C-alpha positions, -999 to +999 in steps of 0.1 A: +720-233-329+717-227-292+755-208-293+731-194-330+699-185-309+720-174-278+735-144-300+707-132-315+689-124-287+717-106-273+716-090-307+685-077-307+687-068-272+712-045-279+695-032-311+663-023-289+684-002-257+705+015-284+673+021-305+655+034-271+695+059-259+700+072-294+663+082-302+656+061-331+620+056-326+595+080-337+559+081-328+534+090-358+494+096-352+468+083-378+435+096-373+408+078-369+378+089-388+340+091-386+329+074-424+296+092-419+301+129-405+342+133-421+349+135-387+387+126-367+376+111-338+409+098-320+445+089-331+462+055-333+496+062-322+518+038-351+561+033-342+581+034-362+620+032-362+643+052-376+678+036-387+712+051-388+710+055-428+680+073-419+655+046-436+623+044-416+611+014-407+577+000-397+577-017-363+574-056-371+616-063-368+612-036-335+584-058-320+594-094-327+628-077-308+614-062-280+590-097-271+620-119-277+638-103-250+614-089-225+617-055-233+583-051-248+572-035-216+601-001-223+587+001-259+555+005-249+564+028-218+577+049-248+551+051-265+529+057-241+552+088-229+551+099-257+513+102-264+517+117-236+538+148-243+521+151-277+490+152-261+502+183-237+520+200-264+485+203-282+462+210-257+433+227-279+430+204-303+427+177-275+419+142-294+421+106-278+452+088-289+450+053-286+479+029-284+484-007-285+494-022-260+506-063-267+488-087-236+523-094-221+528-058-212+491-058-198+498-080-177+530-067-159+522-062-120+515-029-118+510-019-157+482+008-149+501+026-127+530+031-148+509+043-172+487+069-144+526+080-132 
């Protein structure tokens, strides 16, 4: 059982490293709408995972792997950078982009400096 657990962890870590390396992650923006005005006031960043066969999956497995292998900071850092790039590319239609940051990342030393940098 321990061998299987270690193998699963190594496989999970390799999967995340490969996804980050080959740019298999994608950020989609979901508009957040004020229903009483029918206006978009922000967007929420949604993580998606593009597999080699062309299918796109939600974040559940990837985030589970990231949490188990200690790579959640890497994935969150990637999402943050993507949001900043997206904002920089569309200066005339700026809307806040909200990113869900897990507690395991918020408590990281210097997380706020990493985001600001």
